[in-house]
N, C-alpha and C positions, 0 to 999 in steps of 0.2 A: 436362487435360482440355477440350478445345476447345468452348466453349457455340455452341448451336443459335441459328444466325445467323437464324430465324426468328422466335423470340422477343422479339426488339426492346432496344434498352439497356436498358431497366427493368429487365427478368428477370435480364440480365447483373450488375447491379449486386447485386441482389437475391441472387443467388445466391454472390458473394463474399462480402458480409453475413455469411450466413447462415454460411458456413464459416469465418470471424474472427469469432465472437462474442466478448464480451468475458470474459476470464474472471478469475475472482478467486484469490486464493491467501491462507491464512493467516499471521499476523507469522510464524509459527513456518519455515515453508517459507521465505519470505522471507529469513529470519535463517540459515538452513540454505542457502541457494543462493548469499547474499554471501560467507557463511563458505567455500564453495568458493575464493572467489576471494582474498578478505584472509588467510586462514588456512593454506590449502590451496595455496596456489602454481598455482591453474588461474589462464589469463588468462580475460579476461571473455568472449571470444567462445567458448571452448572450454565453460564451465559454462553458457553460455548453449545452445549447440548439445545438451549432453550432457542437459538437462534441457529442452530444447525449448521456450527461452522466446525473445522479444525481445532482444537486445541491450544497447538503451537501457533496456528495465524492469529487468536485472540490475545496469547501470552504475546508474540512480538508488535502489538495494538497496544497492548496496555505499557507494555514496556517504552514505546515511541510517543504517548500520549506525558507517559510522565516526566519524559525529557523534554520535550514543548514547552509541558507546565513550569518546567524550569529553568528557561530561556533558552535551547538549545535548538539551534537549527538542524531538523533533519535534512540526511543527506537525501531520502525519498520524498517523497509528495507528500508536502504535511499535512497534518490533521485537524489544527486548528486554523482559525480566520485570522488570527496576528502572526504565526508562523508561514502561512500562506501568504498574506500582504511580504513578509520582510522577502520570501522564494522570489513572488514577482519584482518587489524590489532591486534585488540583487542581479535578476536577470536583464533588467533593465538598463541598469547600470554596466555590466558586461556587453548588451547588446550596442548602448552608447558610446564608450569604451574601444571597441570597435570598429563604431563608422569614425568615431576620432583619427582612429590610426590609419585607417584607410585614406582618410581626407588630408593630415600631414603628408602620408606618400605621394599623394597624388599633387600635391601644393610645391611637392621636394622637388618636381620633375622637370 
């Protein structure tokens, strides 16, 4: 689509950014997309095109899934159920430790 020349430069930028709105994907979708490459032998390009994804995003997901399968807990939202559970438990431990610290301070007064 050719942009209207009378709208000016800002209108074209706005038009492009609306078309390229940031999409979000569930961990399950990311895991399945990465699985197309790791488990089913598709290339990054083939899998990204078939799913309508940017190849760089799929490469990140593939890398993350490989690391998680190797036992590395990611800093971003986990893709595998095991790593998701680890992240939930770590968050619970952190919350309980904060509560314990608060109670210690309150009883010390």
